[in-house]
C-alpha positions as CSV (number, residue, x, y, z in Angstrom):
1,X,2.8,56.9,19.5
2,X,6.0,56.3,21.5
3,X,4.2,54.1,23.9
4,X,2.7,52.1,21.1
5,X,6.0,51.8,19.4
6,X,7.6,50.6,22.6
7,X,4.9,48.0,23.1
8,X,5.5,46.7,19.6
9,X,9.2,46.4,20.2
10,X,8.7,44.6,23.4
11,X,6.4,42.2,21.7
12,X,9.0,41.5,19.2
13,X,11.3,40.2,21.8
14,X,10.9,36.4,22.4
15,X,9.9,35.5,25.9
16,X,12.9,33.2,25.9
17,X,15.0,36.1,26.1
18,X,13.6,37.3,29.3
19,X,13.7,33.8,30.7
20,X,17.2,33.3,29.8
21,X,18.1,36.5,31.8
22,X,16.1,35.1,34.8
23,X,17.9,31.7,34.6
24,X,21.3,33.5,34.2
25,X,20.8,35.3,37.4
26,X,19.3,32.3,39.4
27,X,22.2,29.9,38.3
28,X,24.8,32.5,39.1
29,X,23.5,32.8,42.7
30,X,23.7,29.0,43.0
31,X,27.0,28.6,41.2
32,X,29.2,31.7,41.4
33,X,31.2,30.8,38.3
34,X,28.2,30.0,36.2
35,X,28.8,32.9,33.9
36,X,32.6,32.4,33.7
37,X,34.1,32.5,30.3
38,X,35.1,28.8,30.7
39,X,31.5,27.8,31.6
40,X,30.0,29.9,28.7
41,X,32.4,28.5,26.3
42,X,31.2,24.9,27.3
43,X,27.5,26.0,26.9
44,X,28.1,27.4,23.5
45,X,30.0,24.4,22.4
46,X,27.2,22.0,23.4
47,X,24.6,24.4,21.9
48,X,26.4,24.5,18.3
49,X,24.8,21.4,16.9
50,X,21.3,22.3,18.2
51,X,21.6,25.8,16.7
52,X,22.4,24.4,13.2
53,X,19.5,21.8,13.5
54,X,17.0,24.3,14.8
55,X,18.0,26.7,12.0
56,X,16.6,24.2,9.6
57,X,13.7,23.4,11.7
58,X,12.7,27.0,11.8
59,X,11.8,26.9,8.0
60,X,9.5,23.9,8.6
61,X,7.7,25.7,11.6
62,X,7.2,28.7,9.4
63,X,5.5,26.2,7.0
64,X,3.0,25.2,9.7
65,X,4.7,21.8,10.2
66,X,7.4,20.0,12.2
67,X,10.1,17.7,10.9
68,X,10.3,14.6,13.2
69,X,12.9,13.1,11.0
70,X,15.8,15.5,11.6
71,X,17.2,13.7,14.7
72,X,17.4,10.5,12.8
73,X,19.0,12.2,9.9
74,X,21.7,13.4,12.3
75,X,22.3,9.8,13.6
76,X,22.4,8.3,10.0
77,X,24.6,11.1,8.7
78,X,27.1,10.9,11.6
79,X,27.3,7.0,11.2
80,X,27.8,7.4,7.4
81,X,30.5,9.8,7.9
82,X,32.5,7.5,10.2
83,X,31.8,4.5,7.9
84,X,33.2,6.4,4.8
85,X,36.3,7.5,6.6
86,X,37.0,4.0,7.8
87,X,36.6,2.8,4.3
88,X,39.4,5.1,3.2
89,X,37.3,7.8,1.6
90,X,39.0,11.3,1.8
91,X,37.7,13.7,4.4
92,X,36.3,16.2,1.8
93,X,34.6,13.6,-0.2
94,X,33.2,12.1,2.9
95,X,31.8,15.4,4.2
96,X,30.3,16.2,0.7
97,X,28.7,12.8,0.6
98,X,27.1,13.1,4.1
99,X,25.7,16.7,3.3
100,X,24.3,15.4,-0.1
101,X,22.6,12.3,1.4
102,X,21.2,14.4,4.3
103,X,19.9,17.0,1.7
104,X,18.3,14.0,-0.3
105,X,16.7,12.9,3.0
106,X,15.0,16.3,3.4
107,X,14.1,16.2,-0.2
108,X,12.3,13.0,0.2
109,X,10.3,14.5,3.0
110,X,9.4,17.5,0.9
111,X,8.4,15.6,-2.1
112,X,6.0,13.3,-0.2
113,X,4.5,16.2,1.5
114,X,4.2,18.5,-1.5
115,X,3.6,16.0,-4.3
116,X,2.2,13.1,-2.4
117,X,-0.3,15.5,-0.6
118,X,0.4,13.8,2.8
119,X,0.4,15.3,6.3
120,X,3.8,16.6,7.4
121,X,3.4,14.7,10.7
122,X,2.8,11.4,9.1
123,X,5.5,11.6,6.5
124,X,8.3,12.8,8.9
125,X,7.2,10.1,11.4
126,X,7.6,7.4,8.8
127,X,11.0,8.7,7.4
128,X,12.1,9.1,11.1
129,X,12.0,5.3,11.4
130,X,13.5,4.8,8.0
131,X,16.5,6.8,8.6
132,X,16.8,5.4,12.1
133,X,16.9,1.8,10.7
134,X,19.5,3.0,8.0
135,X,21.8,4.3,10.7
136,X,21.7,1.1,12.6
137,X,22.3,-1.0,9.4
138,X,25.3,1.1,8.3
139,X,27.1,0.6,11.7
140,X,25.6,-2.8,12.6
141,X,24.2,-1.2,15.8
142,X,27.7,-0.4,17.0
143,X,29.4,3.0,17.6
144,X,32.0,3.7,14.8
145,X,35.3,5.3,15.7
146,X,37.8,7.2,13.6
147,X,41.0,9.1,14.7
148,X,41.7,12.4,13.1
149,X,43.1,15.6,14.4
150,X,40.4,17.7,12.6
151,X,37.8,16.5,15.1
152,X,39.6,17.9,18.1
153,X,40.4,21.1,16.2
154,X,36.8,21.8,15.4
155,X,35.5,20.8,18.8
156,X,38.1,22.1,21.1
157,X,40.4,24.6,19.5
158,X,39.4,28.2,19.8
159,X,39.5,31.4,17.8
160,X,38.7,34.8,19.5
161,X,37.5,32.8,22.5
162,X,35.1,30.5,20.7
163,X,35.6,27.1,19.4
164,X,35.5,26.3,15.7
165,X,32.3,24.4,16.0
166,X,30.6,27.5,17.5
167,X,31.9,29.7,14.6
168,X,30.5,27.0,12.1
169,X,27.1,27.2,13.8
170,X,27.1,30.9,13.6
171,X,28.0,30.6,9.9
172,X,25.0,28.4,9.3
173,X,22.8,30.7,11.4
174,X,23.7,33.7,9.3
175,X,23.2,31.6,6.2
176,X,19.6,30.8,7.3
177,X,19.0,34.4,8.2
178,X,20.2,35.7,4.9
179,X,17.9,33.1,3.2
180,X,14.8,34.0,5.1
181,X,15.4,37.9,5.0
182,X,17.1,38.6,1.7
183,X,16.0,36.1,-0.9
184,X,12.7,35.4,-2.7
185,X,12.7,31.8,-1.3
186,X,12.7,33.1,2.3
187,X,9.8,35.5,1.5
188,X,7.9,32.6,0.0
189,X,8.3,30.4,3.0
190,X,6.9,33.2,5.3
191,X,4.2,33.9,2.8
192,X,3.2,30.2,2.6
193,X,2.9,30.0,6.4
194,X,0.9,33.2,6.8
195,X,-1.2,33.2,3.5
196,X,-0.8,30.4,1.0
197,X,-3.5,31.7,-1.3
198,X,-1.8,35.1,-1.7
199,X,1.5,33.2,-2.6
200,X,-0.4,31.3,-5.1
201,X,-1.9,34.4,-6.7
202,X,1.3,36.0,-6.9
203,X,2.6,33.2,-9.1
204,X,4.6,31.4,-6.3
205,X,4.9,27.8,-6.4
206,X,3.8,26.0,-3.0
207,X,5.1,22.7,-3.9
208,X,8.7,24.0,-5.0
209,X,8.9,26.1,-1.9
210,X,7.9,23.3,0.4
211,X,10.3,20.8,-1.2
212,X,13.2,23.3,-0.9
213,X,12.5,24.0,2.7
214,X,12.5,20.4,3.7
215,X,15.7,19.8,1.5
216,X,17.4,22.7,3.4
217,X,16.3,21.3,6.9
218,X,17.8,18.0,5.8
219,X,21.1,19.7,4.9
220,X,21.2,21.5,8.3
221,X,20.6,18.0,10.0
222,X,23.7,16.8,7.9
223,X,25.8,19.7,9.1
224,X,24.6,19.2,12.7
225,X,25.7,15.6,12.5
226,X,29.2,16.7,11.5
227,X,29.5,18.8,14.6
228,X,28.1,16.1,16.8
229,X,30.6,13.6,15.5
230,X,33.5,16.0,16.1
231,X,32.4,16.6,19.7
232,X,32.1,12.8,20.6
233,X,34.8,11.7,18.0
234,X,32.6,8.9,16.8
235,X,29.5,7.9,15.0
236,X,26.7,6.8,17.2
237,X,23.3,5.6,15.9
238,X,21.6,7.1,18.8
239,X,23.4,10.5,18.7
240,X,20.4,12.3,17.3
241,X,17.8,10.7,19.5
242,X,15.5,13.4,20.8
243,X,17.2,16.3,18.8
244,X,14.2,16.7,16.7
245,X,12.0,17.5,19.6
246,X,14.5,19.7,21.2
247,X,14.8,21.6,18.0
248,X,11.1,22.1,17.8
249,X,10.9,23.5,21.3
250,X,13.7,25.8,20.7
251,X,12.0,27.2,17.5
252,X,8.9,27.6,19.4
253,X,10.6,29.3,22.4
254,X,12.2,31.6,20.0
255,X,8.7,33.0,19.0
256,X,8.3,31.5,15.6
257,X,4.6,30.9,15.0
258,X,3.2,27.7,13.5
259,X,0.1,29.4,12.0
260,X,1.0,32.8,10.9
261,X,4.3,32.7,9.1
262,X,5.7,35.0,11.9
263,X,9.2,34.7,13.4
264,X,12.5,33.7,12.3
265,X,15.9,32.1,13.0
266,X,17.0,35.3,15.0
267,X,14.5,34.2,17.8
268,X,15.6,30.6,17.6
269,X,19.0,31.5,18.9
270,X,17.4,32.6,22.2
271,X,15.4,29.2,22.2
272,X,18.7,27.3,21.8
273,X,20.5,29.2,24.5
274,X,17.7,29.0,27.0
275,X,17.5,25.2,26.6
276,X,21.2,24.7,26.9
277,X,21.7,27.2,29.9
278,X,18.7,25.3,31.7
279,X,20.2,21.8,31.0
280,X,23.8,23.0,32.1
281,X,22.6,24.8,35.1
282,X,20.3,22.1,36.4
283,X,23.2,19.6,36.2
284,X,25.7,22.0,37.9
285,X,23.2,22.7,40.6
286,X,23.0,19.0,41.3
287,X,19.4,18.4,40.2
288,X,18.7,14.8,39.4
289,X,18.2,13.7,35.9
290,X,14.9,12.4,36.9
291,X,13.6,15.6,37.5
292,X,15.4,17.6,34.9
293,X,13.0,16.6,32.1
294,X,10.0,17.8,34.0
295,X,11.6,21.1,34.8
296,X,12.7,21.6,31.3
297,X,9.2,20.8,30.1
298,X,7.6,23.2,32.6
299,X,10.0,26.0,31.5
300,X,9.2,25.3,27.8
301,X,5.6,25.5,28.4
302,X,5.8,28.7,30.6
303,X,7.9,30.4,27.9
304,X,5.5,29.5,25.2
305,X,2.5,30.7,27.0
306,X,4.3,34.0,28.0
307,X,5.1,34.5,24.3
308,X,1.4,34.0,23.4
309,X,0.4,36.5,26.2
310,X,2.9,39.1,25.1
311,X,1.7,39.0,21.5
312,X,-1.9,39.3,22.8
313,X,-3.0,35.9,21.5
314,X,-3.5,33.0,23.8
315,X,-4.9,30.8,21.1
316,X,-2.0,28.2,20.7
317,X,-3.4,26.4,17.7
318,X,-0.3,24.4,16.6
319,X,-0.5,22.4,13.5
320,X,1.7,19.2,13.5
321,X,0.8,18.4,9.9
322,X,-2.9,17.8,10.5
323,X,-3.5,20.1,7.5
324,X,-0.8,19.2,5.0
325,X,0.9,22.1,3.3
326,X,0.1,20.5,-0.1
327,X,-3.7,20.6,0.9
328,X,-3.6,24.4,0.9
329,X,-2.3,24.2,-2.6
330,X,-5.4,22.4,-3.6
331,X,-7.6,24.8,-1.8
332,X,-5.9,27.8,-3.2
333,X,-6.2,26.3,-6.7
334,X,-9.9,25.6,-6.2
335,X,-10.5,29.1,-5.1
336,X,-8.6,30.4,-8.2
337,X,-10.5,28.2,-10.6
338,X,-13.7,29.4,-9.1
339,X,-12.9,33.0,-9.5
340,X,-11.8,32.3,-13.2
341,X,-15.4,30.8,-13.9
342,X,-17.0,33.8,-12.4
343,X,-15.1,36.2,-14.6
């Protein structure tokens, strides 16, 4: 019994955790001060926006989808924030506007997937380009600048050894954790990814859960945009390029399953840290950027394969929206109607 329990406990640990330890040892041997408090602070500060974005992406992956528009929402929201500040809008009102617009962007994705019965991949690929164009139009394809002490305070000032940007990302992490673990909505998200029919039979609304999950992911993209802008002290229409793919990789590295509703944001943390430690370590070791992407891709693949092996399943059937979330609603409804006719 003890051995069985130990095996279960080991299987619950994401493979990213083990690889993170290996990389930490390797880079420490190459760069003696790699694990110094100063270097760790830099890694955490750079990882902060990605943790917030990946927290939202975790919900979409649990729904057996991937939101490809989140990076573009980050770009659009950052540019919008700088534009509003330059127009004289107060800081609080500008922040609220950015978060609401980002939430509406996610709401649009969720509505098209749930009510329009369209594949997640197609919807978010389309809105990715829409939001990207909106970012370019808002700033005239130029980087927008605005000077305010709040940017440096959030990005550089520390409290208990961590910058405020890291504390903000920790806040959103725990918010997402509470949402998934302690609320009915979180249980419905996991149920929808694992067994949509059971959710329908229990009275849960697939469409409402899907829309709310995408809206929350959009909100997290807006929050991530605020942290990015504080770090670079500007609004760049290209700031979010590639962040959506990084967030997907980090969620998968954290052990969240795209077909069983298994996993959660607690594993995503290890995925985010693994990616950031790898990027920082490769740069400090002196690896050319030409080779870095190939190395990062290889590590991501290795970690995902290891995770599948540890969990006793090497069948990596990942859904990128080929079967839309809303389609399962129709299937469940059809099965339910058949049962009613039989009775």
